[in-house]
C-alpha positions in Angstrom: -5.9 7.7 -7.1 -9.3 6.6 -5.9 -9.8 3.2 -4.4 -13.0 1.1 -4.6 -13.8 -1.7 -2.2 -15.8 -4.7 -3.0 -17.3 -6.9 -0.2 -19.1 -10.3 -0.6 -21.1 -10.7 2.6 -23.9 -12.8 4.3 -26.6 -10.7 5.9 -26.5 -12.5 9.3 -22.7 -12.1 9.5 -21.6 -9.7 12.4 -18.1 -9.2 10.9 -19.7 -8.5 7.4 -21.8 -5.8 9.2 -18.7 -4.4 10.9 -16.7 -4.3 7.6 -19.7 -2.4 5.8 -20.0 0.0 8.7 -16.3 0.7 8.7 -16.3 1.6 5.0 -19.4 3.8 5.6 -17.7 5.5 8.6 -14.5 6.1 6.7 -16.6 7.4 3.7 -15.0 5.0 1.3 -16.4 4.0 -2.1 -17.6 0.5 -2.1 -20.0 -2.2 -3.5 -21.6 -4.9 -1.4 -22.8 -8.3 -2.8 -25.1 -10.1 -0.4 -24.5 -13.9 -1.1 -27.2 -15.4 1.0 -28.9 -17.0 -2.0 -25.8 -17.7 -3.9 -23.8 -20.3 -1.9 -22.1 -22.0 -4.8 -20.8 -18.7 -6.1 -19.6 -17.7 -2.6 -17.8 -21.0 -2.3 -16.0 -20.4 -5.6 -14.9 -17.0 -4.4 -13.7 -18.5 -1.0 -11.8 -21.1 -2.9 -10.3 -18.5 -5.3 -8.8 -16.4 -2.5 -8.3 -19.3 -0.1 -10.6 -17.8 2.5 -12.9 -19.9 4.7 -15.1 -17.1 6.1 -16.9 -13.9 5.0 -16.7 -11.1 4.4 -14.5 -11.3 1.3 -13.0 -7.9 0.7 -11.1 -6.7 -2.4 -9.7 -3.2 -3.1 -9.4 -1.8 -6.7 -7.0 1.0 -7.4 -6.7 1.9 -11.0 -6.1 -1.4 -12.9 -4.7 -3.2 -9.7 -6.9 -5.4 -7.7 -5.8 -6.7 -4.3 -7.6 -9.2 -2.0 -7.6 -7.8 1.6 -9.3 -10.6 3.5 -12.0 -10.3 6.1 -13.0 -7.5 8.6 -9.8 -7.6 10.8 -7.7 -7.6 7.7 -9.6 -4.5 6.4 -9.2 -2.8 9.7 -5.5 -3.4 9.7 -5.3 -2.4 6.0 -7.0 0.9 6.6 -4.7 1.6 9.6 -1.7 1.1 7.6 -3.0 3.1 4.7 -3.7 6.1 6.9 0.0 6.4 7.8 
């Protein structure tokens, strides 16, 4: 089953860039939402997932959605997923 990743990022964030580049490098299907002009919406998402930093990364597989976390969480998730 195919997975789709969604990232909420800020354009000046180095970890956001690393997360985006990792998904591109791995050729993984993804959508990016740049939240520079949407601080209130970003704050609501951070609160929803109890996350203080960006990027916010979610993976969708079929009907199941899972919050992964930030860049290092994505990197760890992809390493485990490869096994």
